[in-house]
C-alpha positions in Angstrom: 135.9 152.6 143.8 137.9 152.7 140.7 136.3 149.6 139.2 132.8 150.9 140.1 133.5 154.2 138.3 134.8 152.4 135.2 131.7 150.3 134.6 129.3 153.0 133.4 131.4 153.9 130.3 131.4 150.2 129.3 127.6 150.1 129.6 127.3 153.3 127.6 129.7 151.9 125.0 127.5 148.7 124.8 124.4 150.8 124.4 125.9 153.0 121.8 126.9 149.9 119.7 123.3 148.5 119.9 121.6 150.7 117.3 124.0 149.7 114.4 123.5 146.1 115.2 119.8 146.6 115.2 120.0 148.5 112.0 122.1 145.7 110.4 119.6 143.1 111.5 116.7 145.1 110.1 118.6 145.7 106.8 116.4 145.0 103.8 117.1 141.5 102.4 118.1 141.0 98.8 115.4 140.2 96.3 115.5 137.0 94.3 116.1 139.1 91.2 119.1 140.8 92.7 120.5 137.5 94.0 120.2 135.9 90.5 121.8 138.8 88.7 124.7 139.1 91.2 125.3 135.4 91.1 125.2 135.1 87.3 127.3 138.2 86.7 129.8 137.3 89.5 130.3 133.7 88.2 130.6 134.9 84.6 133.1 137.6 85.7 135.2 135.1 87.5 135.2 132.8 84.5 136.1 135.6 82.1 138.9 136.9 84.3 140.3 133.4 84.7 140.2 132.9 80.9 141.9 136.2 80.3 144.6 135.5 82.8 145.2 132.0 81.4 145.4 133.4 77.8 147.8 136.1 78.9 150.0 133.6 80.8 150.0 131.2 77.8 150.9 134.0 75.4 153.6 135.3 77.7 155.1 131.9 77.9 155.1 131.6 74.1 156.7 135.0 73.7 159.3 134.3 76.4 160.2 131.1 74.5 160.7 133.1 71.3 162.7 135.7 73.2 164.9 132.9 74.7 165.5 131.6 71.2 166.5 135.1 70.0 169.0 135.4 73.0 170.5 132.0 72.2 170.9 133.0 68.6 172.5 136.3 69.6 174.8 134.5 72.0 175.9 132.1 69.3 176.7 135.1 67.0 178.8 136.7 69.6 181.5 134.1 68.9 182.0 135.9 65.6 182.9 139.1 67.5 186.1 137.7 69.0 188.2 139.6 66.4 186.9 143.0 67.2 186.9 142.2 70.9 190.6 141.1 70.8 191.3 144.3 68.9 190.1 146.3 71.9 186.9 147.6 70.3 184.1 148.7 72.7 180.6 147.3 72.7 179.3 150.5 71.1 181.9 150.2 68.3 181.1 146.6 67.6 177.4 147.3 67.3 178.1 150.1 65.0 180.4 147.9 62.9 178.0 144.9 63.0 174.5 146.4 63.1 171.9 144.3 65.0 168.1 144.3 65.3 166.5 147.1 67.5 166.5 146.1 71.2 169.8 144.2 71.1 172.1 144.7 74.1 175.9 143.9 74.1 178.3 144.2 77.0 182.0 143.3 77.0 184.5 143.1 79.9 188.2 142.3 79.2 190.4 142.9 82.3 192.1 145.1 83.0 190.0 147.3 80.6 186.8 148.8 82.1 183.5 147.1 80.9 181.6 148.6 78.0 177.9 148.1 77.0 175.6 149.5 74.4 172.1 148.9 73.0 170.4 149.4 69.6 167.3 151.5 70.2 164.0 151.4 68.3 165.4 153.7 65.6 168.4 151.5 65.0 170.9 153.9 66.6 173.5 152.6 69.0 173.4 154.0 72.5 176.2 153.4 75.0 175.3 152.6 78.6 176.7 154.7 81.4 178.5 153.3 84.5 175.3 153.2 86.6 173.5 151.3 84.0 176.4 148.9 83.5 176.4 148.3 87.3 172.6 147.4 87.2 173.4 145.0 84.4 176.2 143.4 86.4 174.0 143.1 89.5 171.4 141.2 87.6 173.8 138.6 86.2 173.8 136.7 89.5 170.3 135.3 89.1 169.4 131.7 88.7 167.7 130.4 85.5 166.7 132.8 82.7 168.2 136.2 83.5 166.1 139.3 83.2 167.6 142.7 84.2 165.9 146.0 84.6 168.0 149.0 83.4 166.9 152.6 84.0 165.6 154.4 81.0 166.0 151.3 78.9 163.5 148.8 80.4 163.9 145.1 81.0 166.2 142.8 79.0 166.6 139.1 78.7 170.3 138.4 78.8 172.8 135.5 78.7 176.6 135.5 79.2 179.5 133.8 77.5 183.2 133.7 78.4 186.0 133.7 75.9 189.3 133.3 77.8 189.4 136.4 80.1 186.7 138.2 78.1 183.1 138.0 79.3 180.5 138.8 76.6 176.8 139.5 77.7 174.2 139.6 74.9 170.5 140.3 75.5 167.2 141.2 73.8 164.7 143.9 75.0 161.5 142.6 76.5 159.6 145.8 75.6 157.8 144.1 72.7 156.6 141.3 75.1 155.5 143.8 77.7 153.7 145.9 75.1 152.0 142.9 73.6 150.9 141.5 77.0 149.7 144.9 78.1 147.6 145.4 74.9 146.1 141.9 75.4 145.2 142.5 79.0 143.7 145.9 78.1 141.7 144.3 75.3 140.6 141.5 77.5 139.6 143.9 80.2 137.6 146.1 77.9 135.9 143.1 76.3 135.2 141.6 79.7 133.7 144.9 81.1 131.6 145.4 78.0 130.5 141.7 78.0 129.6 141.9 81.7 127.6 145.1 81.2 125.7 143.4 78.3 125.3 140.2 80.3 124.0 142.1 83.3 121.5 144.0 81.2 120.4 140.9 79.4 120.3 138.8 82.6 118.3 141.5 84.4 115.8 141.8 81.6 115.5 138.0 81.3 115.1 137.4 85.0 112.7 140.3 85.4 110.6 138.9 82.5 110.8 135.4 83.9 109.8 136.5 87.4 106.9 138.6 86.2 104.4 135.8 86.8 105.6 135.6 90.4 105.1 139.3 90.9 101.7 139.0 89.4 101.0 136.2 91.8 102.2 138.3 94.8 100.2 141.3 93.6 97.1 139.2 93.2 97.5 137.5 96.6 98.1 141.0 98.2 94.9 142.3 96.7 92.9 139.3 97.8 94.3 139.6 101.4 92.7 143.1 101.6 89.3 141.8 100.6 86.7 141.5 103.5 86.1 137.8 103.5 84.9 137.3 107.0 81.2 137.9 106.6 78.3 138.6 104.1 78.2 137.7 100.5 81.8 137.6 99.3 83.2 137.3 95.8 86.9 137.1 94.7 87.2 138.7 91.3 91.0 139.0 91.5 92.9 136.5 89.3 96.4 136.2 87.9 96.3 137.4 84.3 96.2 134.6 81.8 99.5 135.5 80.2 101.1 135.1 83.6 99.5 131.8 84.3 100.7 129.7 81.4 100.9 126.1 82.7 103.6 125.3 80.1 106.1 127.2 82.2 107.2 126.5 85.7 106.5 129.9 87.1 103.2 130.1 85.1 102.0 127.0 86.9 102.2 128.9 90.2 99.8 131.5 88.7 97.5 128.8 87.4 97.6 127.1 90.8 96.7 130.3 92.6 93.8 130.9 90.2 92.5 127.4 90.8 92.9 128.0 94.6 91.0 131.3 94.3 88.3 129.5 92.3 87.9 126.9 95.1 88.0 129.5 97.8 85.3 131.5 95.9 83.1 128.5 95.6 83.6 127.7 99.3 82.7 131.2 100.3 79.6 131.1 98.1 78.7 127.7 99.6 79.3 129.2 103.1 77.0 132.2 102.3 74.4 129.8 101.0 74.6 127.7 104.1 74.4 130.7 106.3 71.3 131.8 104.5 69.8 128.4 104.9 70.8 128.3 108.5 69.0 131.6 109.1 66.0 130.3 107.3 66.1 127.1 109.3 66.5 129.0 112.6 63.4 131.0 111.7 61.5 127.9 110.7 62.7 125.9 113.7 61.8 128.9 116.0 58.3 128.9 114.4 58.0 125.2 114.7 58.9 125.3 118.4 57.1 128.5 119.3 53.8 127.3 118.0 53.6 124.1 120.1 55.1 125.8 123.1 52.5 128.5 122.9 49.8 125.8 122.6 51.2 123.9 125.5 51.3 127.0 127.6 47.8 128.0 126.6 46.2 124.6 127.2 48.1 124.1 130.5 46.9 127.5 131.8 43.3 126.8 130.6 43.4 123.4 132.4 44.8 124.8 135.6 42.3 127.7 135.6 39.3 125.3 134.9 40.4 122.8 137.6 41.0 125.6 140.1 37.4 126.8 139.8 35.4 123.5 139.9 35.8 119.8 139.2 32.7 119.1 137.3 32.7 116.4 134.6 32.7 119.0 131.8 35.7 120.7 133.3 37.6 117.4 133.6 36.8 116.6 129.9 38.1 120.0 128.9 41.3 119.4 130.9 41.7 116.0 129.3 41.3 117.5 125.8 43.9 120.2 126.7 46.3 117.5 127.9 45.9 115.6 124.7 46.7 118.7 122.7 49.7 119.3 125.0 50.9 115.8 124.3 50.5 116.2 120.5 52.5 119.5 120.5 55.2 117.8 122.6 55.5 115.0 120.1 55.8 117.6 117.3 58.7 119.3 119.1 60.3 115.9 119.8 60.1 115.0 116.2 62.1 118.1 115.1 64.7 117.6 117.8 65.1 113.9 116.9 65.5 114.7 113.2 68.4 117.1 114.1 69.9 114.6 116.4 69.7 111.9 113.8 71.5 114.0 111.2 74.3 114.7 113.8 74.7 111.1 114.6 74.7 110.0 110.9 77.5 112.6 110.3 79.5 110.9 113.0 79.0 107.5 111.5 76.6 106.3 114.3 73.0 105.4 114.6 72.9 102.4 112.1 72.1 98.9 113.2 72.9 96.4 110.4 70.9 93.3 109.5 69.4 91.6 106.5 66.9 94.0 104.8 64.3 92.8 102.3 63.8 95.9 100.1 60.7 94.3 98.5 59.0 93.8 101.8 60.1 97.3 102.9 58.5 98.8 99.8 55.3 97.0 100.4 55.1 98.2 104.0 56.0 101.8 103.0 53.3 101.9 100.3 50.8 100.3 102.8 51.5 103.2 105.2 51.3 105.8 102.5 47.8 104.8 101.1 45.8 105.9 104.2 47.7 109.2 104.3 47.1 109.9 100.6 43.8 108.3 99.6 43.5 110.6 96.6 46.7 109.3 95.0 47.2 106.2 92.9 49.8 103.9 94.5 51.5 101.3 92.3 54.1 98.7 93.2 56.5 97.1 90.7 58.5 94.2 92.3 60.6 91.3 91.0 59.6 87.7 91.5 62.6 87.2 93.8 63.0 89.4 96.9 65.8 91.9 96.8 67.9 91.6 100.0 70.8 93.7 101.2 72.7 94.4 104.4 71.6 97.5 106.1 69.5 99.1 108.8 65.8 98.2 108.2 64.4 101.0 110.3 66.4 103.8 108.7 65.9 102.4 105.1 62.2 102.3 105.9 62.5 106.0 106.9 64.1 106.7 103.5 61.2 105.0 101.6 58.6 106.7 103.8 60.2 110.1 103.3 60.2 109.7 99.5 56.6 108.6 99.4 55.5 111.4 101.8 57.4 113.8 99.6 55.6 112.6 96.5 52.2 112.8 98.3 52.8 116.2 99.8 54.0 118.0 96.7 51.7 116.5 94.0 48.0 117.0 93.6 45.4 114.3 94.1 45.0 111.9 91.2 48.8 111.7 90.8 50.1 108.2 90.2 53.1 107.3 92.4 55.0 104.1 91.3 57.4 102.3 93.6 59.9 100.0 91.9 62.4 97.6 93.6 64.9 95.7 91.4 68.4 94.4 91.4 70.8 95.9 88.8 74.2 94.3 88.7 75.7 94.6 92.2 73.2 97.3 93.3 69.8 97.2 94.7 67.5 99.9 93.3 64.5 101.6 95.0 62.8 104.0 92.6 59.9 106.3 93.4 58.2 107.9 90.3 55.3 110.2 90.0 53.6 112.0 87.1 53.1 115.3 89.1 54.1 118.8 88.1 57.9 118.2 88.7 60.6 120.1 90.5 61.8 123.6 89.8 65.2 123.5 88.1 66.5 126.1 90.5 65.7 123.8 93.5 66.9 120.6 91.9 70.6 121.2 92.6 70.1 121.9 96.3 67.2 119.5 96.9 69.1 117.1 99.2 70.9 119.8 101.2 69.7 120.6 104.7 67.2 123.2 105.4 66.1 123.2 101.7 62.4 123.5 101.1 60.3 123.7 97.9 57.6 125.7 99.8 59.2 128.6 101.6 56.2 129.0 103.8 56.1 127.7 107.3 52.9 125.8 106.8 53.1 122.4 108.4 51.3 120.7 105.6 53.7 121.8 102.8 56.6 123.7 104.2 58.2 121.4 106.7 61.7 122.1 108.2 63.7 121.1 105.1 65.3 118.0 106.7 63.3 115.1 105.1 65.4 114.6 102.0 68.6 115.5 103.7 67.9 112.8 106.3 67.2 110.3 103.4 70.5 111.2 101.7 72.5 110.9 105.0 71.0 107.5 105.6 71.8 106.3 102.0 75.3 107.7 102.2 75.9 105.9 105.5 75.0 102.7 103.7 77.5 103.4 100.9 74.8 104.1 98.4 73.6 107.1 96.3 70.4 109.0 95.9 69.5 111.1 92.9 66.6 112.8 91.2 65.5 113.4 87.6 62.5 115.7 87.0 60.6 117.2 84.2 57.0 118.2 84.3 54.9 115.0 84.4 57.9 112.8 85.0 59.8 112.8 88.4 61.9 109.9 89.6 63.9 109.6 92.9 66.4 106.7 92.7 68.1 105.1 95.6 71.1 102.7 94.8 72.5 100.6 97.6 75.3 98.0 97.4 73.9 94.5 97.4 76.8 93.3 99.6 78.0 94.5 103.0 80.5 97.3 103.1 82.9 95.1 105.2 82.6 91.4 104.2 81.7 89.2 107.2 81.1 92.2 109.4 77.3 92.1 109.0 75.3 89.2 110.4 72.0 88.0 109.0 69.8 89.1 111.9 66.5 90.7 112.4 66.8 94.5 112.7 67.0 95.8 116.2 65.5 99.2 115.4 61.9 99.7 114.6 60.9 101.8 111.7 60.0 105.3 112.7 56.3 106.3 112.8 55.1 108.4 109.9 54.6 111.3 112.3 58.4 111.5 112.7 58.9 111.9 109.0 59.7 115.4 107.6 59.1 115.2 103.9 60.5 117.8 101.5 60.8 118.3 97.8 
């Protein structure tokens, strides 16, 4: 029962001690500026104190050595006092008869006479010691080494004894001058140290604060940026570290410059994200329209066919049903094309979909132009080929799709009568396919985003001109997958699309000379865009 009753106070004591511990753990940490100031001032203080103590010890040693020399000289002079001592003169009488420097002590004991002692004070007057002071002097003579005695009202003395027969003579010199000199030095060192530390702390605080100003600017900028709404919509990051705080010639300034560079990249990424979101919304609207139209057609023609066949099965009704089924098939193919284009882009992004073999670009260009002539009879089609065929390692079907997309693009976005020239050549280690036309050209605002997905020159959803904005992005994805580049240069009357492909396989020996295993896509599956 007693143990049970004693346990609650222990628990209460534990609980009572919890808040201070929690408060200590939640104590505000020291800032970098405070740590640097305390460290610099603390180390400097320690050094200055050690230097002051060392100087004081060294000076004290020097002064003690001088004092020892004075005591030895005084002891040697005491030999000349034997006459007055033998005559029974006291220490006071001897010092009066033979004046000594201020601070000189003389003590004489000749049994059975009582001991006498006297000192010469700072004014040169001789003062006799009383019995208690003489006892203090006698007690201190038993020390080992240099003898220092402390006498009341007189201070400390450095003394040495000498025996002449039965007479003992003790001579000494006051240490007051050493104590005063040492005290003045310690006081001076202390004051200089304190003043120097105050000056050092002020200068260090100012220097560190000025040196850390760029870091504070970086922190303030980062804090302001963290409060910006960056999750949606059109976003810009105007916040930057001031130029004077982002000087790359200093270590801390490089942090500010790095943050500014990071914010520039983030701003560009957010702008690109917003642009992609807008294109995605446009694409979703376009794709919805592209899919809604054939779906509506399929539904309408299927309902028409079912209604006609449910009423009668005359030959005219059957013909109407067959026509409706043909339209349903055409619209289904149209939807299939859009879905296949999206699937192709996804597979190309994953590094799939290519089947390598030997590709004759010259032959491929001939076939592509041959396919384009019937689709664009109003255009002038010109082929410029070298005498030797230009062969590379690649996917024939996909490269044919690139050429067909570029030709369809030129046909769709140029008026009749435009001359389209297709050139195939070898330039160094690259095979070049160039499609040139003398049409109206490409708008400068569109040129930078021409090969991006969902980009269209005609913002309408007309099938003839608008498209879905995937044609040139598919061409670029195919060329990139082959390790090549595709570019465009355009001014009114002079537009050129250039495809550069490596003439050798990307991995030597990995590609075999074989006929392509993938047929070129039909022109209906192309989705041209300019």
